[in-house]
TORKOL-4160 file (C-alpha; in steps of 0.2 Angstrom, whole numbers, padded with zeros to 4 digits, m for minus):
79
<pt num="1" X="0723" Y="0455" Z="0372"/>
<pt num="2" X="0733" Y="0447" Z="0386"/>
<pt num="3" X="0721" Y="0443" Z="0400"/>
<pt num="4" X="0735" Y="0439" Z="0412"/>
<pt num="5" X="0740" Y="0457" Z="0414"/>
<pt num="6" X="0740" Y="0463" Z="0431"/>
<pt num="7" X="0723" Y="0469" Z="0438"/>
<pt num="8" X="0721" Y="0488" Z="0441"/>
<pt num="9" X="0709" Y="0497" Z="0452"/>
<pt num="10" X="0700" Y="0505" Z="0438"/>
<pt num="11" X="0691" Y="0518" Z="0448"/>
<pt num="12" X="0707" Y="0524" Z="0457"/>
<pt num="13" X="0716" Y="0525" Z="0441"/>
<pt num="14" X="0702" Y="0535" Z="0433"/>
<pt num="15" X="0703" Y="0547" Z="0448"/>
<pt num="16" X="0722" Y="0548" Z="0446"/>
<pt num="17" X="0720" Y="0552" Z="0427"/>
<pt num="18" X="0707" Y="0566" Z="0431"/>
<pt num="19" X="0720" Y="0573" Z="0444"/>
<pt num="20" X="0733" Y="0573" Z="0431"/>
<pt num="21" X="0722" Y="0582" Z="0418"/>
<pt num="22" X="0717" Y="0595" Z="0431"/>
<pt num="23" X="0736" Y="0599" Z="0435"/>
<pt num="24" X="0740" Y="0600" Z="0417"/>
<pt num="25" X="0725" Y="0611" Z="0413"/>
<pt num="26" X="0731" Y="0622" Z="0428"/>
<pt num="27" X="0746" Y="0628" Z="0418"/>
<pt num="28" X="0757" Y="0629" Z="0434"/>
<pt num="29" X="0769" Y="0614" Z="0430"/>
<pt num="30" X="0786" Y="0616" Z="0422"/>
<pt num="31" X="0788" Y="0609" Z="0404"/>
<pt num="32" X="0797" Y="0594" Z="0411"/>
<pt num="33" X="0783" Y="0591" Z="0424"/>
<pt num="34" X="0770" Y="0593" Z="0411"/>
<pt num="35" X="0779" Y="0580" Z="0400"/>
<pt num="36" X="0781" Y="0568" Z="0414"/>
<pt num="37" X="0762" Y="0570" Z="0419"/>
<pt num="38" X="0757" Y="0568" Z="0401"/>
<pt num="39" X="0767" Y="0552" Z="0399"/>
<pt num="40" X="0760" Y="0545" Z="0416"/>
<pt num="41" X="0742" Y="0550" Z="0410"/>
<pt num="42" X="0745" Y="0540" Z="0393"/>
<pt num="43" X="0751" Y="0525" Z="0403"/>
<pt num="44" X="0735" Y="0526" Z="0415"/>
<pt num="45" X="0723" Y="0529" Z="0400"/>
<pt num="46" X="0730" Y="0513" Z="0391"/>
<pt num="47" X="0729" Y="0503" Z="0407"/>
<pt num="48" X="0711" Y="0508" Z="0409"/>
<pt num="49" X="0707" Y="0505" Z="0391"/>
<pt num="50" X="0714" Y="0487" Z="0393"/>
<pt num="51" X="0703" Y="0484" Z="0408"/>
<pt num="52" X="0688" Y="0490" Z="0399"/>
<pt num="53" X="0692" Y="0478" Z="0384"/>
<pt num="54" X="0693" Y="0464" Z="0396"/>
<pt num="55" X="0677" Y="0468" Z="0404"/>
<pt num="56" X="0668" Y="0469" Z="0387"/>
<pt num="57" X="0675" Y="0452" Z="0382"/>
<pt num="58" X="0668" Y="0445" Z="0398"/>
<pt num="59" X="0651" Y="0452" Z="0395"/>
<pt num="60" X="0652" Y="0446" Z="0377"/>
<pt num="61" X="0656" Y="0428" Z="0383"/>
<pt num="62" X="0641" Y="0428" Z="0394"/>
<pt num="63" X="0630" Y="0435" Z="0381"/>
<pt num="64" X="0635" Y="0423" Z="0366"/>
<pt num="65" X="0635" Y="0406" Z="0373"/>
<pt num="66" X="0625" Y="0397" Z="0359"/>
<pt num="67" X="0608" Y="0405" Z="0355"/>
<pt num="68" X="0604" Y="0408" Z="0373"/>
<pt num="69" X="0608" Y="0421" Z="0385"/>
<pt num="70" X="0618" Y="0412" Z="0398"/>
<pt num="71" X="0622" Y="0419" Z="0415"/>
<pt num="72" X="0637" Y="0413" Z="0426"/>
<pt num="73" X="0641" Y="0418" Z="0444"/>
<pt num="74" X="0653" Y="0432" Z="0445"/>
<pt num="75" X="0670" Y="0425" Z="0452"/>
<pt num="76" X="0683" Y="0439" Z="0454"/>
<pt num="77" X="0700" Y="0434" Z="0450"/>
<pt num="78" X="0713" Y="0434" Z="0464"/>
<pt num="79" X="0726" Y="0448" Z="0463"/>
């Protein structure tokens, strides 16, 4: 996993994905619009999955330092 990938606003992307699903479920889109929305949804879902994997790796690092549970201060990365 490449941790140098650009940061995303996870909550905003999740909201975008929910909006795409709602529009697809509505059935009012043309075939081309549906395909475009589906492609965009797949891209967003992959970005969100990557963000979750990075978060999981960070938690594992904090939890697996030696035999102790070690806490480190949270330092957000600059965009």
